[in-house]
ROLUMVO-496813 format. One line per field, with one value per residue (C-alpha): x, y, z. Coordinates in steps of 0.001 Angstrom, whole numbers. Layout:
! residues N
east (X|...)
north (Y|...)
up (Z|...)
***
This chain:
! residues 880
east (-3|1204|2051|876|3532|2823|3421|1028|-1616|-1291|-1519|-4758|-6336|-4935|-8209|-10335|-7721|-7429|-11207|-11243|-8459|-10277|-13500|-11743|-9988|-13250|-14935|-12069|-12148|-15906|-15648|-12772|-14877|-17792|-15650|-14056|-17468|-18484|-15347|-15261|-17957|-20379|-23276|-24740|-28398|-27702|-23938|-22612|-19362|-21263|-22157|-25838|-25856|-25026|-28209|-31276|-33590|-37352|-39995|-43760|-45992|-49620|-49197|-48419|-51383|-50512|-53416|-50985|-47234|-46381|-45351|-45027|-44468|-43791|-44045|-43972|-46382|-45702|-47922|-45595|-47678|-46095|-48226|-47782|-49155|-50009|-51914|-54819|-55194|-53636|-52180|-51479|-48924|-48225|-45481|-47886|-51052|-51854|-55037|-56172|-58194|-59589|-62415|-64750|-64295|-63398|-65703|-63811|-60959|-61540|-58743|-56866|-53500|-51503|-48444|-47142|-47587|-46797|-47825|-48403|-47807|-51517|-51251|-53112|-51928|-51945|-52359|-51425|-53325|-53923|-57388|-56830|-55310|-56807|-56503|-56954|-57778|-58436|-60731|-62167|-61026|-61612|-60457|-59611|-59934|-60209|-63785|-62343|-59800|-56841|-55150|-54661|-55987|-52740|-50430|-46815|-45179|-45618|-43054|-43448|-41588|-39869|-42573|-45359|-46320|-47229|-45713|-47465|-46187|-48716|-48815|-50024|-50954|-47567|-46550|-48977|-48470|-51058|-50760|-53383|-56196|-55314|-53781|-51182|-50232|-46918|-46930|-45174|-46087|-44155|-41069|-41515|-40293|-43110|-46252|-45739|-43761|-42274|-41204|-40867|-38450|-38201|-34550|-32892|-32242|-35944|-35694|-38210|-36890|-39083|-38236|-39645|-38641|-37091|-34626|-34462|-36182|-35500|-37988|-36404|-37913|-40448|-37799|-37561|-34199|-33873|-30842|-30436|-27704|-26408|-25463|-24033|-27047|-26462|-29950|-33029|-35400|-35405|-37133|-36198|-34277|-32796|-30730|-28761|-27682|-24498|-26562|-25319|-27978|-28579|-30637|-31815|-32315|-32958|-29227|-27598|-27134|-26079|-24419|-24279|-21823|-19791|-21165|-20023|-21883|-20635|-22102|-22311|-23506|-23183|-19596|-18999|-20808|-24511|-26942|-28773|-28687|-32392|-32429|-36013|-35594|-32930|-32618|-29837|-30026|-29056|-25605|-24691|-25398|-26942|-29436|-30455|-33486|-32899|-34596|-31980|-32011|-30658|-27395|-25698|-23080|-20765|-17487|-17147|-17716|-20848|-22381|-25449|-28209|-30309|-32722|-29726|-29003|-32594|-34272|-37909|-37761|-35717|-37672|-36987|-39220|-39523|-37627|-38399|-36200|-38246|-37690|-35732|-33229|-34625|-34732|-38006|-37866|-40826|-40679|-42900|-44388|-41934|-43740|-42208|-38613|-36912|-33211|-32004|-28536|-29790|-27975|-26399|-24019|-23742|-20925|-22288|-21668|-21866|-19083|-16846|-18019|-18328|-21605|-24428|-25116|-22634|-22019|-19092|-17249|-13930|-11357|-7761|-5241|-3798|-7235|-8165|-11825|-12557|-15959|-17134|-19886|-22239|-20753|-18457|-15466|-13579|-12986|-10461|-11112|-7930|-6968|-10370|-9612|-11095|-9169|-11121|-10011|-11952|-11357|-9004|-6779|-6869|-10093|-11790|-15219|-16538|-19109|-17599|-19267|-16603|-13455|-10862|-7321|-4569|-1782|691|-1543|-2832|-6542|-8649|-11520|-14558|-16330|-19816|-18772|-15054|-13674|-11242|-8665|-5811|-4601|-1023|1373|-913|-1105|-4143|-3983|-7056|-8180|-11236|-12842|-9970|-7638|-9753|-12265|-15688|-17639|-16660|-19516|-18347|-20574|-18213|-14552|-13033|-9476|-9406|-6872|-4855|-4469|-6942|-8985|-12620|-14598|-18394|-19801|-23237|-23749|-20449|-20416|-17568|-13877|-10810|-7537|-4256|-711|-1801|-4406|-8196|-10368|-14055|-16994|-20572|-23848|-22344|-19946|-22711|-23287|-26873|-26729|-24178|-25133|-22827|-23322|-20875|-18344|-17284|-14798|-15868|-13512|-13414|-12043|-15294|-16040|-19670|-21050|-24241|-26072|-29457|-30162|-29336|-26293|-23356|-20865|-17443|-15438|-12713|-13114|-16852|-20076|-23187|-26318|-28834|-31989|-35733|-35912|-34032|-35083|-33714|-36423|-35529|-33061|-31792|-28990|-27269|-25250|-23423|-22107|-20524|-21620|-19594|-21345|-20197|-23721|-23881|-26384|-27752|-29446|-31835|-33645|-37245|-37034|-35633|-32800|-31741|-29537|-27534|-26272|-25343|-26745|-30172|-31788|-34099|-35717|-36698|-39037|-41418|-43962|-41610|-40885|-38095|-38465|-38023|-37557|-34674|-31265|-28639|-25878|-25286|-22895|-22237|-21357|-19223|-22373|-23315|-26147|-26796|-27348|-29082|-29893|-32783|-34684|-36553|-33675|-31466|-32600|-30943|-31642|-29529|-27708|-28899|-32496|-32007|-30441|-33175|-35783|-33921|-33653|-37442|-36977|-38999|-41818|-40666|-37863|-37931|-36088|-35025|-35493|-33548|-34126|-34385|-35618|-32286|-30140|-30068|-30548|-31963|-33454|-32799|-29684|-27688|-26863|-25540|-22045|-19157|-18834|-22291|-21389|-18641|-17665|-14510|-11622|-13137|-16414|-18509|-20789|-20690|-23682|-24046|-27269|-28727|-27607|-24149|-22563|-24450|-22195|-23330|-21505|-23474|-22069|-23972|-27224|-28806|-32309|-34700|-36331|-38516|-42024|-44405|-47380|-50692|-53836|-57356|-57990|-61394|-64435|-67260|-70676|-72337|-69829|-70790|-67975|-68507|-66347|-63656|-64146|-63348|-66792|-68675|-72430|-74271|-77998|-80035|-80196|-76483|-74213|-71244|-68153|-64889|-61782|-58831|-55735|-52067|-48738|-46035|-42565|-41114|-37961|-39822|-43578|-44568|-42918|-45030|-47219|-50460|-52683|-56200|-59093|-62750|-63206|-66578|-66623|-63181|-61879|-58236|-56010|-56215|-52810|-53341|-49785|-49214|-52939|-54319|-58022|-60305|-63726|-66598|-70064|-73190|-72337|-75074|-76211|-74006|-70753|-67410|-63814|-61635|-57906|-55017|-51253|-48249|-44678|-41798|-39350|-37056|-39714|-40448|-44163|-46402|-48444|-50574|-51766|-54994|-58499|-62028|-65290|-68215|-71802|-74249|-77731|-80658|-84314|-86649|-87053|-83233|-82700|-81982|-85053|-87201|-85566|-86131|-89738|-90176|-88605|-90876|-93876|-92922|-92563|-95888|-97556|-96161|-97306|-100746|-100958|-99915|-102517|-105181|-104238|-104412|-107766|-109059|-107887|-109558|-112716|-112560|-112059|-115046|-117127|-116068|-116936|-120281|-120914|-119971|-122214|-125054|-124418|-124455|-127597|-129162|-128037|-129673|-132809|-132433|-132034|-135310|-136894|-135641|-137498|-135712|-137550|-135872|-136476|-135846|-133705|-135745|-137244|-140710|-143400|-146087|-147312|-145882|-142158|-140980|-142686|-141096|-137654|-138015|-139169|-136249|-133614|-135015|-135042|-131383|-129847|-130166|-130965|-133740|-135932|-137099|-140170|-139416|-140474|-137806|-137731|-139082|-142083|-142605|-142855|-145421|-147401|-147078|-146291|-146159|-144696|-141150|-141083|-142287|-139658|-136885|-138030|-136195|-137674|-140251|-142388|-145906)
north (-6|3439|5514|9141|11672|14803|16985|14973|15021|18805|19359|17359|18933|22444|24170|22402|22996|26656|27041|25240|27442|30555|29405|28711|32059|33860|32062|32949|36572|36813|35409|37772|40719|39452|39347|42691|44281|42833|43967|47484|49715|51566|53907|54077|53240|50646|50344|49794|48380|45344|42440|42306|38920|40633|42721|41605|40225|39739|38495|39041|37094|35989|33842|37033|38954|40184|39797|38682|38172|40650|43954|46244|49540|50841|54289|55661|58567|61535|60199|57184|54464|52104|51592|48707|48206|44605|42853|42370|45829|48671|47645|49728|48321|49422|46897|44382|44262|44571|46426|45915|48282|46843|47464|45182|46931|50467|52826|54797|52347|50881|48356|45995|45895|48786|49763|52964|55299|58952|61549|65188|68171|68361|64892|63094|59566|59012|55425|54251|51193|49204|50718|54401|56951|57100|59891|59113|62081|61103|58112|59162|57583|59092|57514|59276|57205|57795|58870|61836|62638|60358|59227|55710|53829|51876|53826|52605|55192|58241|60810|64048|67033|69668|72217|69941|68693|65030|63285|60193|57681|55522|52532|53925|57423|59023|61333|63312|66205|66933|70573|72380|70091|70080|67271|68123|65403|64825|62416|61729|65114|66680|64627|61340|58380|56221|56638|53202|54313|52049|54533|58188|60011|63674|64675|67017|69570|69740|67472|64681|61306|58621|55186|53206|50417|53100|54492|57103|60486|63685|66575|69902|73353|71835|70137|66346|64650|60894|58698|55257|52764|55162|57587|54876|53357|49627|48800|50667|48732|51023|49608|52120|55367|57123|60285|60632|63734|64298|64292|60854|59224|55472|53644|50066|48188|44689|44190|45818|49077|52280|55136|58667|60955|63930|63493|59888|56575|53525|50020|47435|43879|40413|40496|43249|41320|42172|39478|39738|42010|42832|45787|46568|49079|51412|53178|54968|54835|57598|56033|56019|52399|52039|49193|47443|45223|42687|39608|37499|39050|42081|43886|46700|49024|50624|52346|50527|47090|45019|42578|40436|38865|36231|33459|31308|33760|33967|36460|35397|35489|36623|39472|42633|45476|48116|49863|52207|53501|54386|57109|54694|53778|50348|49232|47691|45565|44369|41299|39792|36654|36981|39315|42056|41919|44221|44789|46644|46982|46086|46822|43362|41339|37562|35026|31585|28667|30803|32988|30054|28387|24622|24661|27164|26583|28633|28177|29906|32940|34136|36777|36107|38790|38807|39840|36463|35534|31905|30486|27127|25332|22481|19952|21916|22175|25304|28194|30995|34333|36326|38882|38357|34665|31613|28534|25600|22800|19528|15926|15729|18230|16420|17509|14612|15991|18602|20022|22979|24491|26571|28572|30282|31631|30809|33198|31484|32122|28573|28076|25847|24148|22513|20020|18546|14968|14822|16349|19235|20264|22710|24156|25358|25996|24178|21005|19733|17860|16285|15484|13357|11444|9000|11786|13007|15256|15025|14915|14930|17336|20859|23938|26559|27532|30402|31358|33135|35684|33019|31123|28419|26990|26546|23934|23656|20336|19119|16605|16113|19308|21808|21098|23203|22507|23873|22600|19559|18459|18299|19081|18290|19993|18667|19204|17405|20317|22897|23343|24168|21575|19354|20984|24028|26579|29485|30872|34451|36099|39539|42384|41396|37939|36048|33152|32900|29700|29462|26165|24644|24924|28561|30842|29728|32039|30535|32474|31366|27744|27422|27694|29728|29590|32085|30392|30910|30067|33236|35733|34630|34858|31447|28685|28015|30590|31090|34330|36824|40377|42760|46364|49505|50020|46525|45185|41614|41066|37519|36166|33261|30964|31748|34291|37309|39440|39781|42367|41448|44520|44913|41464|42355|40669|42522|40891|42458|40433|40819|42184|45147|45762|43283|41847|38220|36211|34341|35978|33814|36392|39897|42240|45904|48215|51377|53508|51849|49852|46268|43787|40496|37451|34987|32586|35488|37761|40406|43228|46298|48525|51153|50066|53267|52364|48882|50339|52954|50230|48132|51230|51843|55124|53997|51491|49790|49558|49961|47535|48026|44717|43334|40307|39133|42545|43979|41513|38420|35235|33579|35274|32206|32954|30249|30117|27496|28043|30178|32820|32916|36232|38826|42433|42524|44962|47272|47538|45266|42641|39071|36807|33070|31972|28933|30433|31834|34614|37879|40927|44463|47706|49372|52815|52712|51471|54745|55072|55855|59251|58621|59131|56609|58315|56980|56346|55137|53024|51469|51797|49304|49807|46539|44809|47097|49267|53025|55724|57124|60874|63531|62868|59567|59899|56777|56166|55303|51704|50809|50428|48182|50059|48752|50591|49321|51531|51371|53146|53200|51908|49471|48554|46927|47210|44306|45943|49097|49399|51334|53032|54275|55956|56693|60055|60142|56422|55256|56622|56129|55029|51390|49738|47677|46407|45459|44913|47086|46914|48470|47155|48804|47526|49102|52663|55051|57802|60849|62385|60684|61100|58060|58701|56298|56909|54713|54058|52699|49983|52543|54186|57224|58051|59798|61468|63405|60211|60071|61013|60717|61998|59611|60749|58031|59039|58535|57667|60435|58652|58566|62279|64812|66882|63789|63019|66598|66404|63179|64779|67820|65547|63613|66862|68158|64813|64817|68372|67446|64442|66660|69276|66575|65158|68579|69190|65866|66613|69985|68385|65773|68476|70345|67148|66358|69841|69573|66212|67629|70578|68296|66074|69065|70272|66854|66789|70086|68609|65518|67764|69285|65867|64485|66022|65018|65007|67520|65355|61702|62465|60101|60769|62026|60189|62738|64379|61541|62522|58954|57967|60987|59982|56352|57327|59753|57238|54497|56947|58035|54717|50949|50682|48262|48915|46214|47005|45070|46320|47711|46590|49866|49741|46047|46825|49436|47303|43949|44703|41107|39338|40424|39333|35875|35503|36379|33754|30373|27376|25565|22531|23478)
up (7|-860|2234|1993|2925|4924|1863|-235|2501|2925|-794|-1042|2022|1882|950|3583|6274|5353|5611|8957|10297|9090|10690|13971|13872|13228|16129|18452|17263|17783|21288|21991|20893|22988|26096|25314|24948|28306|30123|28626|30181|27943|28619|25094|24561|21818|22056|18516|19835|21060|18829|17895|19609|22899|22800|24635|21949|22427|19951|19856|17492|17279|20368|22327|20893|17409|14983|12264|12000|9216|10841|7803|9611|13149|14755|18302|18644|20886|23645|23957|22352|19832|16678|14267|10795|9982|7194|9610|11026|12990|16343|19464|21896|25483|26188|27691|25575|21872|20867|17277|15101|11868|9429|11367|14692|13702|11831|9219|8656|5189|4795|7120|5336|6821|4759|6395|9373|10136|12701|11835|14173|15095|16647|13857|13028|9273|8159|4684|3576|428|348|952|3306|6823|9365|13031|15268|18843|18492|15120|11838|8408|5155|1880|-1284|-5003|-4291|-2367|-5057|-4423|-7664|-6132|-3118|-2632|-312|-255|1975|4241|5272|7202|5769|7840|7075|8267|4812|4636|1610|275|-2235|-4067|-6349|-9634|-8523|-8172|-5312|-3125|-757|2006|3015|5065|4006|280|-1792|-4458|-6966|-8783|-11729|-15019|-16377|-13452|-14256|-12388|-14442|-13013|-10920|-9374|-6336|-3646|-947|19|2339|3342|3383|5849|3069|2243|-798|-1233|-2383|-3939|-5206|-8128|-10441|-12622|-10103|-7391|-7942|-6064|-5817|-4910|-5505|-7872|-10023|-10233|-10867|-11322|-10574|-12174|-12804|-15401|-12614|-10344|-8599|-8068|-9424|-10669|-8448|-5381|-2270|416|874|3919|4471|7666|9573|7522|4275|3240|1092|1505|-1132|-724|-3976|-5275|-5803|-2795|-929|-2660|-790|-2192|-423|-1579|-5091|-5421|-5416|-3515|-3481|-676|-1319|150|-1078|1479|4215|3791|4918|1566|-1477|-1401|1020|2068|4928|6347|9714|11630|15422|17833|18380|14713|13805|10345|10341|7120|6751|4024|2655|4455|7895|9716|8912|10828|9389|11939|11090|7770|9334|8777|11251|10676|12719|10994|11814|12740|15540|16777|14428|14039|10237|7235|5622|7638|6439|9194|11982|14858|17700|20773|23359|25569|22836|22010|18372|17177|14018|11937|9729|7089|8677|11577|13941|16062|17322|19814|20474|23517|24952|28434|31627|31836|29708|29695|29331|28586|26262|23113|24523|25357|28602|28526|30465|30871|34568|36552|40275|42075|40691|42114|41185|42116|42986|39446|38052|36609|36958|37722|36838|38175|36315|37144|34767|32493|34745|35817|33407|33764|32061|31553|28919|27231|26622|28320|29432|30877|33264|33261|34194|31260|33067|36409|38062|39851|38969|36505|38923|40836|43930|45767|45041|47232|46691|49143|50186|47837|44799|44560|44014|46244|44411|46026|43837|43953|44631|43881|47057|47551|44942|44766|41472|41632|38791|36403|38510|40408|43710|45333|48908|49638|52492|52151|53246|56147|54405|56020|52728|49062|48246|49142|49357|50802|51029|53005|54025|57374|58522|60385|57054|58062|55230|56271|54324|54362|53187|52116|54919|56710|58711|58860|58184|58778|57034|58382|58313|56348|58921|58745|61793|61758|63536|63518|65317|68291|68606|68376|64651|63728|60917|59234|55931|55777|52976|53337|55797|56597|58949|60196|61074|64746|63894|64464|62108|60965|59432|57341|57804|57127|60839|61428|61708|63837|65511|66202|68748|71149|70132|70783|68771|69463|67334|65976|64763|64530|68220|69152|66453|63055|60386|58852|59646|56100|55817|52435|52486|54682|54361|56866|56410|57027|60360|61446|61008|59797|57002|56816|53683|54020|51609|52515|55321|53563|54929|58548|60253|63323|65140|68784|69433|68075|65049|62660|59624|56298|54099|51179|53648|54129|50425|49784|46260|47310|50484|48894|49348|47658|47715|49130|47304|47963|45080|45170|45440|48780|47269|48244|45379|46161|44037|44046|41795|40179|39280|40852|43094|44539|47529|49241|52408|54098|53391|54857|57992|58283|58228|60773|62972|62651|60781|57764|57318|54103|51543|47761|45532|41916|40127|37175|34961|31376|30223|31399|29468|31629|29639|32708|35748|37894|39911|41645|45335|47741|46373|47568|46305|44652|43010|43419|42890|40789|41107|38481|40432|38239|39725|38430|39151|38458|36749|35020|31698|32149|34162|34265|34441|35382|35959|38797|37896|34589|36129|37106|38409|35570|35928|32877|34208|32605|30894|32178|30151|30853|27756|28339|30566|31004|32528|33499|31118|28218|26821|26770|25216|27510|27256|29828|31297|31133|31437|32520|32198|35301|36409|36026|39011|37957|36786|35281|34070|32031|32346|31373|31653|29015|29820|27290|29197|32109|31407|33639|36639|36512|39590|39925|42481|41830|43595|42801|44489|46132|46705|47976|51245|50222|47285|46249|45748|42577|42207|38569|37900|35096|35880|38507|39459|41316|42250|43742|42765|43818|41431|41514|40240|40788|39581|38767|39006|38392|38914|38039|39139|37084|38190|39816|41958|39753|40154|37680|40407|37908|36287|34291|35352|34056|35531|35829|36228|37218|36158|38484|38152|39319|42644|43066|42498|45207|44382|44731|48026|49127|48025|49993|53035|52624|52199|55300|57198|55902|56615|60097|60600|59243|61534|64400|63509|63124|66497|68095|66395|67625|71136|70997|69667|72379|74945|73544|73521|77074|78169|76431|78090|81454|80858|79846|82872|85135|83488|83945|87533|87987|86402|88587|91595|90689|90450|93787|96726|99975|103274|105572|108620|107579|104524|102377|99009|99265|97399|97602|94473|92329|92879|92979|89783|88069|89358|88337|84892|84408|85460|83233|80331|80788|81864|81729|85407|86447|89427|91876|93989|97178|100710|102944|106673|107980|105709|106501|110236|109571|107217|109085|112742|114142|111194|111706|115334|114503|111822|114259|116868|116894|115167|117276|116954|116032)
***
């Protein structure tokens, strides 16, 4: 068999090897630039020195609320709203919710396919569609079509001129100018080579540029000049045009990008690095980056270098057709069939697998005295970042295990390494030595490492308790010696020489050879302790996993939890920046609060603390931070903070993270009465019989829209403000008729309140029996009725009194008559019966009463009439 020589092999494989070497070199260069961008601070809104891949990238599509995935145009109006033109209607976006306006739901909007958007000085939003030109004023839509004098219903572009004139390009109708309510048309007879226009742009010199399939035309002082390939244009099919602040003209065509500067044309194509030759949109951001939307993805031109971002990098499609930079410096990108994309520099940078780490899940991070940054991963070994290059140590290099949980530098420059199952290692001069349970280590799974001032290495293990290592000897401490738990997380030595140990059973203090314990039994908020930090006032800050933050000062414990304003009750790490702010990590992100504010709360000077919160919206690839490692985050020599997460190391420069003073504008978008929507005007009038009220409100902040918090009040109904948190709806029931004022205010993530907010008056109508006049009438009627009853009562009493008096008078009169009828004997005092007196008396009494008379004989008369009879009756019984 013929043996191939090295020369022969190289000759046959030279091309493939060269390509491989080039590819490797490019990858190394890209990663070098990534790391350089991370390590070099920048305060630009969309820093052009960073790779596009380092920006925070977010995508919204139909699943997130878009009516359709083709975003053909984007604009931010002066009130702060973001408006999108899609093939299924006009869309308003507040950062959280999409609201769609289409021909089925919106009177005056004639067509759903929105091609272009512009806002005029009077606040009107002009909407170019495939079925006419629509003007939106407030909530009113009006469409102009060929019936109103337009030469074409198909609008291809809108551009606002410096003098307030709206320029309109059409498909088949030429160029239009809207000025003070009048349309002016430019067509072939005015010098245009074609009336089928693709785009329009108002230049900074007052010239109007339009594109067609017959080149680029310029209108200046009523004269039209056309540029074609004959003058240097790369192609006659012009798709977009843009002029930047230095008067450079950029023209996107079917065959590449043409640049016109200083009277000369220059061409850029895929040969120069463009993602695709079909350039469909152009935009220059505030930091000088020129963005190109092509049919093959996104390209950015910066200082004569071109970088691309395509679907392979995460772009949601290939056909980029629209751009918009918002007031916060974020770049919004619309794609055909790809939805809405946003790029923002974010406050954080990330180092993960795409930047050179062998594993995404990062655990401990440590900076040695020479400036090297060591990054332990959960399965990818140990990486060293130095001079913007990464070197990784794994089992192949002598590590017993690729899971790293703790790091610590010794005084001789060697690095101690705690693994998650492989024991304790020391890296010195490129060689790795290992200690395990076979050498006296309590447990091969190590959580924490710390070198104290007496050069003792303290080792916290998962279940074997606490080890110290000094002079080649291990010493072990467990719960039998006073440890709160044999699971030891981290260790810290404070300025007074005390050693503090975080365990699953509380916080141990080791002083003068003995342990003491702080736990829930004596004031600690939670026994699972993860992190420690000594403040400038010698206070010890204690982070727990579930009980928030504790301060130990002068022997007294004070806890700060979510009930007091802390963002999360998990405190994985505590890091102080150079501005005296405390940064903490948890499963939901990173949060920051001033150390002074924490101390003020612990000293009972304030009732709560305010935390600034950071997460994916700020550039983190994962908001889940990692704890239970040592160190679980550090502040490096240059003041930056490095945080381990489930997707790489997150790096932030606290000096560039300033509190946002951008006050979020507040709007009341919808109102519902008994679940029926009503127009939100300055005053809402409601017919009688309705008593259920509902408001939908919002505030605009695109950097962290879901962190905006709200308060609202219905003046006349609520006694105080309602804290709604992040909720964007307010509900009321059983509202009585009357006039009320609904007011809502909002606060951004950094605590900046829009105290003016938004208000609307609500007048609940009343039935006649619910009105005040009816109530007054009822009250008056009640009063009058009461007075009438009183008068009737008095009248009746008077009548009764009169009747009684009359009866008395009659009785007296009758008595007088009776007195005349009753003759009394002056001697025996008996009624006389002479002259028929007794018969008269008996007859009178029977007439005026129901008395009955008996006519028996009294004893006196019986004696007179029967003298002996009475005596015989009185004698005792005798026998006859």
